[in-house]
C-alpha positions in Angstrom: 0.0 0.0 0.0 1.1 3.5 -0.7 2.3 5.8 2.1 -0.5 8.0 3.5 1.3 11.2 2.3 0.9 10.1 -1.3 -1.7 12.2 -3.2 -3.5 10.3 -5.9 -5.4 12.4 -8.5 -8.2 10.8 -10.5 -8.5 12.9 -13.7 -12.0 14.2 -14.4 -12.1 15.4 -18.0 -15.8 14.9 -18.6 -15.7 11.3 -19.7 -15.7 7.9 -18.1 -16.4 5.8 -15.1 -14.8 8.0 -12.4 -17.1 6.9 -9.5 -16.5 3.2 -10.1 -12.8 3.7 -10.2 -13.0 5.9 -7.1 -15.0 3.1 -5.3 -12.4 0.5 -6.3 -9.7 2.6 -4.7 -11.9 3.0 -1.6 -12.2 -0.8 -1.4 -8.4 -1.1 -1.0 -8.4 1.7 1.6 -6.8 4.3 -0.6 -8.4 7.8 -0.9 -8.2 9.6 -4.2 -8.9 13.2 -5.3 -11.3 13.5 -8.2 -10.3 16.6 -10.0 -10.6 18.6 -13.2 -7.9 21.2 -12.2 -4.5 21.1 -13.8 -3.0 22.6 -10.5 -4.2 19.5 -8.6 -2.5 17.2 -11.2 0.7 19.1 -10.8 0.6 18.7 -7.0 -0.3 15.0 -7.2 2.2 12.2 -6.4 0.3 9.8 -8.7 -2.2 10.3 -11.5 -4.9 7.8 -12.6 -6.6 8.6 -15.9 -9.6 6.3 -16.6 -12.3 6.6 -19.3 -14.5 5.0 -21.8 -15.4 6.3 -25.3 -13.3 7.9 -28.1 -9.7 9.0 -27.7 -10.2 12.1 -29.8 -13.1 13.2 -27.5 -10.9 12.5 -24.5 -8.1 14.7 -25.9 -10.6 17.5 -26.4 -11.7 17.2 -22.8 -8.1 17.1 -21.5 -7.0 20.1 -23.6 -10.0 22.2 -22.6 -8.7 22.4 -19.0 -5.0 22.3 -19.7 -5.0 18.8 -18.3 -3.1 17.4 -21.2 0.1 19.4 -20.5 -0.2 18.6 -16.7 -0.3 14.9 -17.5 2.7 15.1 -19.8 4.6 17.1 -17.2 3.8 14.5 -14.5 5.0 11.6 -16.6 8.2 13.5 -17.7 9.0 14.2 -14.1 9.0 10.4 -13.4 6.0 10.3 -11.2 3.7 7.3 -11.4 0.8 7.3 -13.9 -1.9 4.7 -14.4 -4.0 4.8 -17.5 -7.2 2.8 -17.8 -8.8 2.1 -21.2 -8.9 5.6 -22.7 -6.1 6.4 -20.3 -3.9 4.0 -22.3 -5.1 5.2 -25.8 -4.4 8.9 -25.2 -0.8 8.1 -24.4 -0.2 7.3 -28.1 0.7 9.6 -31.0 -2.7 9.7 -32.8 -6.2 8.2 -33.0 -7.9 7.2 -36.2 -11.6 7.7 -35.3 -13.4 9.3 -38.2 -10.2 11.2 -39.1 -6.8 11.5 -37.5 -6.5 13.3 -34.2 -3.4 13.9 -32.1 -3.0 12.3 -28.7 -0.4 12.9 -25.9 2.5 11.4 -27.8 4.1 9.9 -24.7 4.4 6.4 -26.4 4.7 5.8 -30.1 1.7 4.2 -31.7 -1.8 4.7 -33.0 -5.4 4.0 -31.9 -7.4 2.1 -34.5 -10.7 0.2 -34.5 -10.7 -3.6 -34.5 -11.1 -4.6 -38.1 -14.2 -6.6 -39.2 -11.9 -9.2 -40.5 -11.3 -10.6 -37.0 -14.8 -12.2 -37.3 -15.8 -11.4 -33.7 -18.2 -8.9 -32.2 -17.0 -5.4 -31.9 -16.7 -3.9 -29.3 -14.6 -6.5 -27.4 -16.6 -6.9 -24.2 -16.0 -9.3 -21.3 -13.3 -11.3 -19.6 -10.1 -12.2 -21.4 -6.7 -13.5 -20.5 -3.9 -10.9 -20.2 -0.5 -12.4 -20.9 2.7 -10.7 -19.8 5.4 -10.0 -22.4 7.8 -8.9 -19.7 7.7 -8.6 -15.9 6.3 -5.4 -14.4 5.8 -4.5 -10.7 2.2 -3.3 -11.3 1.0 -6.1 -13.8 0.1 -9.7 -13.4 -1.1 -12.4 -15.8 -4.7 -13.1 -15.2 -8.2 -12.6 -16.6 -9.5 -9.0 -16.7 -12.6 -7.3 -18.0 -12.5 -5.4 -21.3 -14.9 -3.0 -23.0 -13.5 -1.4 -26.1 -13.9 -1.2 -29.9 -10.5 0.4 -30.6 -7.0 -0.8 -29.7 -3.4 0.3 -29.7 -1.4 -0.5 -32.9 2.2 0.1 -34.1 3.5 0.3 -30.5 7.2 -0.6 -30.4 7.8 -4.0 -28.6 9.9 -2.3 -25.9 6.7 -0.5 -24.7 4.3 -3.5 -24.8 4.1 -5.0 -21.4 1.2 -7.4 -21.9 -1.0 -8.7 -24.7 -4.4 -10.2 -25.2 -5.9 -12.2 -28.1 -9.2 -11.2 -29.6 -9.1 -12.3 -33.2 -5.6 -10.9 -33.2 -3.0 -10.1 -30.6 -3.1 -6.6 -29.4 -1.4 -4.6 -26.5 -3.3 -5.0 -23.3 -0.7 -3.0 -21.3 1.9 -0.5 -22.4 4.2 1.9 -20.7 7.6 3.5 -20.2 9.4 4.6 -17.1 6.9 5.7 -14.4 4.0 5.4 -16.8 1.9 2.2 -17.1 -1.5 1.8 -18.8 -3.9 -1.0 -19.3 -6.6 -1.5 -22.0 -8.8 -3.4 -19.5 -10.8 -2.2 -16.5 -9.3 -3.1 -13.1 -12.3 -1.5 -11.4 -14.5 -4.1 -13.1 -12.1 -7.0 -12.7 -12.8 -8.1 -9.1 -9.9 -9.5 -7.2 -7.3 -9.3 -9.9 -8.2 -5.7 -10.6 -8.1 -4.6 -7.0 -4.7 -6.3 -6.6 -3.4 -4.3 -9.6 -4.5 -1.1 -8.0 -2.8 -2.0 -4.8 0.4 -2.7 -6.7 0.2 0.6 -8.4 -0.2 2.4 -5.1 2.9 0.6 -3.7 5.0 1.1 -6.9 8.1 3.2 -6.5 9.6 3.5 -10.0 
């Protein structure tokens, strides 16, 4: 568990499942600050950026409050960041969602829709196995809950920490340095998800 002095900011940019993520942290005994203020992100020891929906819409929400720059600065300073679903996708260079839109550019790659050629229902919804590509202090190999129609593509192997198969193999967790992000939803993943949040709180990159 993290030290009591750690300030964890849960980013409110107008999209996503903030309350369910907040409740998941409460279940492990960790208070978080839900905030839409860039100043709060700059003061935080750890940032958690959740969300569901489209990466381009998420970027508009982040940019409107100057939260995008605050997140970039936090990661550049080597402070822990956890991205959940959209919080993973916005780390990439760009999103192809009815036109190309720029993302945070923290990790090389693109956000693209699952192709119809996979022959499976889109969006990808439900439990699926996450397989580690390399050890990481926050991640574990287990079944987690997914809800997404878009996935990360063209991410360099050095930044892919875990993968999942859904008609094709795609990155389920990516990161660099103090930044880790998962395509699945820990807050919906019962015991494995809560354990992931505990490891993030204890992580000292």
